[in-house]
N, C-alpha and C positions, 0 to 999 in steps of 0.2 A: 211117818208122823202126819202127813197131810193126805194120806191115801195113795193109791197107785198112780204113778205118773202115766200120762196118756201116750207117751212115746216109749217104745221098747229100746231104741238105740239112736245115737247121733254120731255122725262122722265129723271130725274136726280136721281141717287142712291148714297148714301153715303156708300162707302166700304172702311174702314180704312186700310185693309191689302193689301199690294201691290201684293202679289201672287194671292190672290182671285180676284183682278181686272184683272190680266193678264189671269187667267184661264177662266174667264167669257168672255173676249174679244175673246180668241181663240175658245171658244165654240160657238161663235156667239150670246151670250146673251147680249152683249154690243157692241156698235159701236165705242165708243170713250173712252179712259182712259187717265188719266194724272199721273204724278209722277211715272214713271216706273223705277225700279232699274237699275243701269247702266249696269250690265252684260246682263240683259234681253233686254234692249234697244238696245245694240250692235247687239244682235242676230236678233231682229226684223227688224233692218235696212236692213238686207239681205233677208228678207222674202217678196216676191212679193204680199202676201195677205194683207199686211198692209202698211200704210203710216206713216212715222215718221217725227217729227219735234223737233228741239232742239235749244235753244238760251240762252244767259245770262239773268239773271233775277235780281230782287231787293232783294232777300233773302240772309241771312247770317246764316250759321251754327255757333252757338255761345254756349259756355259753361259758364253759370253764376256762380259766386263765392259768397258764403255767407261770407260777410266781418265781421260778428260777430263770425265766427269760430276763435279759438285761433291761429291756424296756418296761416290761410289766412289773418288775420289782419296784418301779417308781410309782408311788401312789398318785402323784399328780397326773401321770399319763393314764393310769387306770381311771381316774376320776373324769378326765377329759373324754376318754373313750365312752364311758357310760353316759355322760351328758350329751354326747353327739348322736346317740342312737334314738331314732324316732319309733318308739315302741307302739304308739297309737297307729301309725301307718302300717306297721307290720301286722298288728292285730286286725286291722281292716282287711288286709290281703288274705289272711289265714282264717278269718272268722273266729278269732279267739278274743281274749281280753288282755289288755296291756298289763304287764306284771308290776306289782308294787314291791315284791320281795320274794323270798325263797319259797313261801307257802301261800297259796291262794287265800284271799280274804273271805271266801265262801265257807271257810272252816274256822273254828274257834282259834286254832293255833296260828292262823294267818292274819288275824284282825289287828287293827291299830298299828299298821306299819306305814310309815311315810314313804311314798314312792320317790324314785329319782326323776327329776324333771327332765324334759327334753329341752336343752338349752345350748344349741351349737355355738352361739355367740360367746357364752361363758366358757365353753370348752376351748375355743380358740384363744380367748383372753388368758386363761390359765396357762396354756402352753407358751403363748407369747411372753407373758410376764416371767416365766421360768427360763426364757431364752432358748426354748426348744423350738427352733425355727428352721426354715428352709434356706440354708446359707448358700447353696450352690444353684438355687433356682431351678431345680428339676421337678418341683411339685411335691417333694417329700420332705417332711421335717426331719431334723437330725438330732440325735442325742449322743454326746461324747464322740462326735465325728462320724457317726454311722446313721444311715437312713433308717427310719423306723419302719421296718417291714416285718409283718407277722404271717405265719403259716396257720391257716384255719382249716382244721380237719373236720369233715362231716361224712356220715355214712352214705355209701353209694346206693344202698337199698333200704332206706330208713322206714319205708312203709307208707309214707305220705310225702307230699311236696313241701310241707311246712319247713323242714330243716333247710332245704335249698333256698326257699324264699327268704328265710331269716338270714342266712349267710350272705346272700346277694345284697340284701338291704343294708346289712352291717358294713359290707365291703364298700358300698356307695357312700354311706354316711361317713365312714372314716376317711375315704378318699377325699371328701370335701374338707377334711381337717388336715390333710397332708400326711395321712398315715396309710401306708400301703398294706393291703391284705391279699394274700394268695389263697384261693380256695382249692383244697385238695380233697377230692372225693376218694374215700378209702374203703376198700373191701372189708378188711378186718379192723374196724375202728376200735373195738375193745382191746385188741392187742397193742395198737398204737397208743391208746390212752394209758394202758397198764404200764407201758414202757416210758410214759411221759414224753412221747414223741409228738409234741404239739405245742403251739403257742396259744391257740384258741381251739376249742373243740365243742361241737354241738352235742346236746343231750336232751332227752325228754324224760324227766325224772318224776316218779311218783313220790312226792315229798312226804306223804303220810302212809308208808307201806303197811304199817301195823295199826293205823288209826291214831298213832301218837308220833310226836316229832323227834323223840330222843334218839332212836337208833340211827335214823337217816342223817341227822345233823352231826352226830359224833363221827359217823363213818366218813362223811364227805369233808368236814371242816375242822375237826380236831387235828392238831399238828401231828399226831400219831395215828390218825384215822386210817382204817384199812382200805378205804377208797379215796383217799386224799391224794390223787395222782397229780394234782397241780401244785403240790407242796405248799399249800397255804398254811401260814403259821401266825398266830396272834395269841399272846399270853392271856389277854383279857377274855378272849373268846373261849380259850381252854378252861379258864376259871368258871365262866358261865355254864359251860357244858358239864363241868363237874357238879355244879350246884343243881343243874337239871337232873343229872343222874341220881342225886341224893334226895330229890324232892318227889313226893308221891301224891300230894294233893293236887287235883286237876287244875284249879284256878292258879295255883302257884306255878305249875308247869306251863300254863298258857302265858303267864306274865314273863317267865324266864325266856320262853321261846320268842316272845315279842322283842325282848332286849337283845337276844342273839340275832334275830332278823335285822334289827336296826343297826347293829354293829357290822353285820355282813354288808349291808348297803353302804354304810359310811366308809368302810375300808375298801369297798369294791372288791370283795373276795371273789365274786363271779358276776356275770351279767345276767340278770333275771329279765327275760324278754316278754314272755306272754304265758297266759294260762289257756291251753287248748281245751276246747269243749269235747266231751265224749259224744260220739254219735254211733248210731247203728241203723242199718237199712235191711229190711227183710222183704221177701215176696209177700204179696197181699194175702197169700193163703196161710201164712204163719199167724197164729193167734196167741194172745196172752204172753207176748214177749215183753219183758220189762227191762228198761235200761237202769242199772244200778249206779250209784254214785262212784263206786270203786270198780275200775275197769277189769279187774280179774274175776268179777262175778258176771256171768253172762246167761247161763241157762239155769232155770229152776224147774220145779216139779209141775208147773202149770203150763209150760209151753206146749203148744199143739199145732198140728197142721191139718187143714181141711182134708187133704188126701190121705191122712192117717200116718204117713211116713214122710221123711225128708227125701228130696230128690237124691241127695248124697248124704 
């Protein structure tokens, strides 16, 4: 359609570790890498040997909750947890944007969502008023006679440092509230999540995988959703999702999605932490490489290399 592509072939490699990708790029073994950790990306921006691109994307760093957990069944505990998390601090550490809800406001489906404030004082007050306090003075609050202790699973080879940074920050923020979090790095996180073997678990979701909100929201948050591994159930949300499924006019779908996002925030269905930026780094010999808004588009017919072929 646009004429013959300048490259005859391209080799793709799956390298889950961010540092391994970076080392391979610097060694000349790779010409293009994606998902570079924020500190490394900042350094590469000042290196004339490389070209860097970054933009807002459709992904959300989210921490899912297992609503079958005795503690997380309690909305007041979920609310306190959400209020205790300093999303702005996390965003500064990861070079992302603090999340206001399930979908980024850079897209029509994510606009007009009121974010959860960072208010650790209110978090403590809610728990104190509900008599969820540290009775035995061991530094951990108790509910029904049990210490509030949560197992937080995260992937051991997530591909970037962000998930570990998020997990460590949440652990510290919740420790300040008297809630203990155990970080468990997991080789096969998908299997653990599918088995609902978690209290908290990290994810990096493309909230608009089809350019629309419907499939993702129903899959993750409908009480019978095929990827609702945290067993979240809310009849009001199910009703809104049904309306969304029956609506075809774009503005109506945006309006319903905003209502769904607001309800997810109010009920603390999950913890929406940040919107990571897309980034890409290439050797300076790579030409006409474009960073698309959706991260599953990478190479188009215009990409070329001065040398005529890729190193790999």
